[in-house]
N, C-alpha and C positions, 0 to 999 in steps of 0.2 A: 088897821091901816095898812095900806100897801107899802112894801119895801121895794125900792127901786135900785137897780144896778145897770150898768152899761150892757153887760152880758151875763146871761145865766146859763150855766152848763149843768145838764142833767146826767149824772153818773160820774163818780170819782175814781174810775179805774185809771189805767195808765194814759189812755187817750184823753179822758176828761181832765185829768190833772195837767197834762201838757197844754191843752187848749186854754184852760183858765190861766195858766202861768204865762203863756205868750200874750194873752190879752192884757194882763196886768203889767207885764214888762213893756207893753206898747202904750201904757198910760191910761188905760180904761179900768173901771172897777169890774169885779167879777164875783159871782156867787156860784158855789159848787154844791149841788144837791145830791145827797147819797143816802140810800135807805139801808145799806149794808156796810161792809168794811171799806174804809178809804184805802185805795190801792187796787181794788177790784180782783177779778178772778186770777189774773196772771200772778199777782203777788201771793195769793193764799191757796188757790186750788188748781193751778195749771202750770205755767212755765217754771216758777221757782220750786215748788215742791216736787214736781216730776223730775226735774234735773237733779235735785238733791237725792232722790231715790235712785237715780241712774248712776251718778258719778262714782260712788264707792265701788260698785261692781266693775265699772269701766277702768278705774285706776288699778284695781286688783288684777284684772286680765291684762292690762298694759304691762304691768311688772312681770307677769308670767311669760310675756313674749320676748323678753330680753335675757339672754344668758347671763348668769351671774346674779341678776335680780331674781330670776325665776327660782333659783335654789334657796334664796333667802325668804321667799314668801311661803308661809305655812298657814294652814287652817283655812277657814271659810269666812264669809262676811258675818259680822256681828249684827244681827237683825235689830236688836235693841238700840245699838249705837247708830245704825243707819236711820231708824225712825226718829231718834233724838236729833240727828243732823237735819232731817227734814223739818222737825219742829223749830229748830233754830232758823232755818231758811225762811219760814213764814212768821217768825217772831211770835210763835205760839198763838197765831191768829189774833194778835193784839195790834190794832191799827193806830195806837196812840202816837207813835213816832211820825206816821204819815199825816195824821191830823195836825200835828204840831208843825210839820213842814208846810202844809197849806196855809196855816195862820201866819207863819213866818214869811211866806211868800206874798202876803198881802191879799190873800183870797179869803172870802167869807165862806165858811163851811156851814151848811145847813143840813141837819139830819132829818130825813123824812122821804116820803114818796111823792113824786111830782106828777101833776096832770095838767096838760094844756087846757086853758079855758077861753082863750081868745088870742088875737094877734099879739105876740110878745108878752102874753100874760099866762100865768099858771098858778095853781094852788098846790101847796105842800101839806101833806098830812104826816104828823110826827107819830112816834110810837105810842104816845099817850092819847091819840085820837084828836088832837087839836089840828085845826086847819088855818092856814094863813096865806094870803095872796102875795105874789111877787110880780114885778113888772120889769121887763128888759127894755132899755132905751134903744138898743141897736140890734141885738140878736139873741136867739136861744140856740144852744148847741146840744144836740142829742149825742150822748156818749154812753149809752146804756148797755153796750156789750152784746153778748149772745147767750143763748141758753141751749142745753143739750137737746138734740133731736132724738125722739124715740120711735123706732120703726113699728109698724103694725104687724107684729108677730102674734099669732093666736096664743092666748094664755099668758102673755108677758105681764099683763096688768095684775095678775094674781101672784106674781113672784116678787120677792124682796131682792131687788137687784141694785147694783152700784151704777152710778154714772161716773164720769171722770172725776168730779170733785170728791165723791165718796172714796174713790180709789187712792187719790193723792193725799187724802187726810186719814187713811186707814190706821187703826191702832194695832192691828195684828195682820200677819200674813196668812191667807187661807191655804189649806193643804192643796186645794186645786182651784183653778180659776179658768172659766170659759169667757172669752171676749168676743162680743159681737162687734165687728168692725175692724178692717185692716188698714185704716188710715194712720196718720202720724201718731195720734194719742194711743191708739190700739197697739201699735208696734212698740212704742216706747214703754208703755206700762206692761206689756207682755214680757219684755226683757227684764225690766226692773223686778217684777215679781218672780220670774223664773230664777233669777240670780239670788233672790232672797229665800228661795226654797219652795215656791209653788209649782205644781204641775200645771202647765198652761197650754190651753188650746185656743187658737185664733180662728174665727170663722169670718171670712171676708166674702161679702156678697159678690164682688167681682174679683179683681186681682189685688194683691197686697200693694199698697202705695201706688195706686193706679195713675197718679199724676206724674210719676217718674219714669224714665226710660227703663226698658226691660233689663238691661245689664245692671243698673242700679238696684232694681227690685230684687234681682236674683242674689246679689251679694248680701243685701240686708236680710233676705230670707234665710240664706245660709248661716248668717250670724245668729239668727234667732234659733234655728234648728240645732246649732252647736250647743246652745244652752238648754236644749230639751223641749223647745216650744214646738207643738204640733200645729201646722198651718193647713187649713182647709179653705181652698179658694173656690169661688163660684158656689158657695153654700149659704143658704138661709134656712134656719130651723123652720120646720112645718108646725111645731107646737112646742111650747115651753110650759112645764109644770113645776110646782114647788115640791121639794122633798121634805120629809118629816123633820130633818135636822136644819131646815132653813136654807138649803141649797137649791139647785135647779136641775131639772132633767130636761134635756133637749132632744126632741125627735128630729132626726136628720132625713133629708130627702131619699137617701139610699137605704133607708130602713134601720140604720143603726141608731143607737141612743148614746147620749153623752151626759154624764152626771158630773156636776161640779159643786164644790162647797160654796162657791160664790160666782155669780154671773155679773160681768161688767158690760154695760151697753155703751159703746163708744162709736156711734154711727153718724157723727157729724154734729154741727151746731146750726142754729138759725138766729137771725137778729132778734134781740129782746126789745120789741116795740109794743107789746100788748099793754093796755091799761094807761097809755099816755094821752088818749083822746084824739089821736091822729085822724080817724075817719071824719070827725067834725070839720076838718079843714080840707076834706077831699083827698086825703092821703091814706091809702090802704097799706098797712104795715108790710104785707107781702110784696108790694110793688114800689116801695120807696126807692127812689133813685137820686143820686147827687151828681152835680157837675164837677168840673175839675177843681173848683175852689172848695167843694164840700157843701155848697148850697143845695138844699133839697129842691129838686126841679118842680116848678109850679108856684113858688112863693119867693119873697124877697127878704125874709128875716130868719128862717129856720134852716139850720145847718146840721149835718150829721158826720161824725168821725168814728173810727174804729169799727168793730165788728158789726154794729147796728147799721152802718152805712151801706152794707151789701158788697163791700170790696173784700180783698184778701183778709181773712180773719187771723191776723198775726199781730202780736203786741208791737213789734217794731214798726210795722206798717201803720198801725193806728196812731202811734206817736208821731210818725212822719206826717200823716194826714192832719193831726191836731196842730202841729207847728204851722203848717201852711194855712189851715183854716183860721187859726187865731190871728196870724199876721194879716190875712185877707180882711177879717172883720175890722181890725184896727185901721187898715188902709182905707176901707170904704167909709168908716166913721169919720175919717179926716178929709174925705173927698179926694183921696190920692189915687183911687183906682176906678176907672170907668171901663165898661165893656169887658170882654173876655181876655184873660191874661194869655200870654204866649207860652208855648210848651217849654218846659224846663225852667220857667221863671220862678220867682219867689212865691208866687201865688197860684201855681198850677201843680196839681198832684200827678204829674206825668209818670212818675215811677210806678204808680198804681197799675199802669197799663204795660210798661216796658221793662221794669227793673225791680220786680218783687223778689227779695231774697228769702229763701225758706230752708230750714234745716230739720232733719230727722235725727235726734240725738241718741240713736241706737249705737251699737258697736258691731259692725262698722257704722259710721255716720253717713248720711246722704245729704248733700247740699246742692241747691240749685238756685239760679237767678236768671231773670230775663225770660225770653220766650222759649217755648218748646219748638221742635221742628215743625209740627203741625200748625201752631199758632203763627209762626213766622210766615209760612206760606199763605195763611189766611189774611195776614197783614199786607200781602203782596210783596214780600221780601224773598228774593231768590237766595236761598241759603245752601251752604255746604256743611255737612256735619263731619267733624273730625273726631273719631273715637280712638282712644289709646289706653293701655294699661298704665297705672301709676307705678312705674318700675324705674326708680331712680335711686341713687346712692342714699339720699336722705330718707327714703322710705325704708330701706334695709336697716339703716341705723335706728330708725324709730321702732322697728320690730322685724326680726329676722324672717318672720312668716307674713310680712305685710302683703296684703292683697287689695288692690284698689283699681279704680277705673275712672276715666274722665271723658267728657264730651264737650266740644267747643262748637258753637254754631256761628258760622261766618256769613255776613251779608256780602255776597260776591260782588255786588255793584259798588258798595261803599268801602269794602274791605275793612269792615269793623266787626267786632263780636256783638251778637245780639242775644246770646244765651250761653249758659255754661252749666255743667252738672259734674259733681265729684262724688265719689263714694269710696270710703276707706276709713281707717282709724284717724280721728282728729282732722278730717278734711274741712270741717266748718271754718277753720282758720284760713282756708284758701279762698273763701267766698268773697271777702271784701275786695280783694284785688280784681276779681271778675266783675263785681258790681261797679267798681270805679271805671274799669275799661268800657263797660256798657254805657254808663251814664255819661262818661266823658267822650264817648264816641271816638276812642283812640284807634287809629289805623294800625294794621298789622305791621306796616313798615316802621312806625314809631315804637310799637311794642317790642320789636326786635332789639331795641336798645335798652329795654328794661331787663337788666341782668339779674337773674335769680342767684342768690348766694349758694355756695356749695359747702357742705352737702345738706340741702334742705329739700323737703317735698315739693316746694315751689318750682323746682326744676322741671316739673311737668309742663310748665308754660313754655319752656325752651323746646321740649320734646314736641309739643303741639305745633309750634311754629315750624320746626323742622319737618314734621309730618305733613304740614300744609304745603311745604315747598319753598320756604324762605331760606 
């Protein structure tokens, strides 16, 4: 017999959990279908474990930057303790607490793999091979996340390599590590393993952290090099071969070879939409698109949130999308929402386009929100970039050798901020103020009255306004 729910969410990662929770809080019933661990990649193989691997080294280096504390810090990182801290962060890959949360929130958790079989209909296959049908009265939400992309490098298929989930769940630290990919995950894991004792080489097909301004990239690169990381930009191996001891030998374009005990492939991710039966509904996974409410374009009942929706692949952004999509489904079920919602309303994912916050948790950190200068001009916004060093009393108190940089992008016609970037130790904590300024469309004249406390790193906001001419 078919089981019916108002809404069925496929994928119990952070986005799926939030979508189901908002639906239930809105008075509808929801089923959450998951074939792996409840909590998804962020909880077990991405955000949480990678930050747990990074934080001990960052804390140690922070202490060494302050006289008095520097003299008290002796020795190196305890690798075993760091890995145990990582295990605690992921609850030893046990999802029982998250499953209990779902049940306590009034969500029906169904273990198994889902496939769409008709409009608002799907079949779930469980681990025992049983199949049972489900029907959604109002909507189906795809929250299946993403999967690592593997480049077409000759010989790679014959090598035993890591992807990011393998690296974040590693049981030991390799003597040497070669990383294909100079994006966020590649940089973070390069520093984490370098500080744990690996000899690390990063090979970036283009530039390191290509989405960030050059000054930000340079400071992050300097931080990695200070930890002994070798960075090769504009380099893709011509051939990869396995070594006798299970490592990898990489042939580089300049004729050199690079041997590593372990190879990590961190070259991006793609939406995980295979096996869901989408082509039967005229939806090709590679071309799935959603509107501002999360509704998959071309139908009236299928939604997508998180990585699989093709927008910014960030946990916090997926949760934001899920909240809006969940509320939208509830409103439409009640007949309270007709037509397209207005920008920045409760039912429009406007921040997906104009205010995506992103952080690279290296040391120094790099944090950015809103539009880049190029994107602003593409949106028809006449912008002025104000660049300045983060050189304030609070920075010196934070670390006597503090080195940081900031960029603010000002819409010259509306005199509001449309983008911001910070790089330096702990600058991620500056990001929310910039996000609020962008989303709230706060004018520079009003920002002039937002007084930063002394001595804090936030005084960079005052320096920006002064540099702009206020």
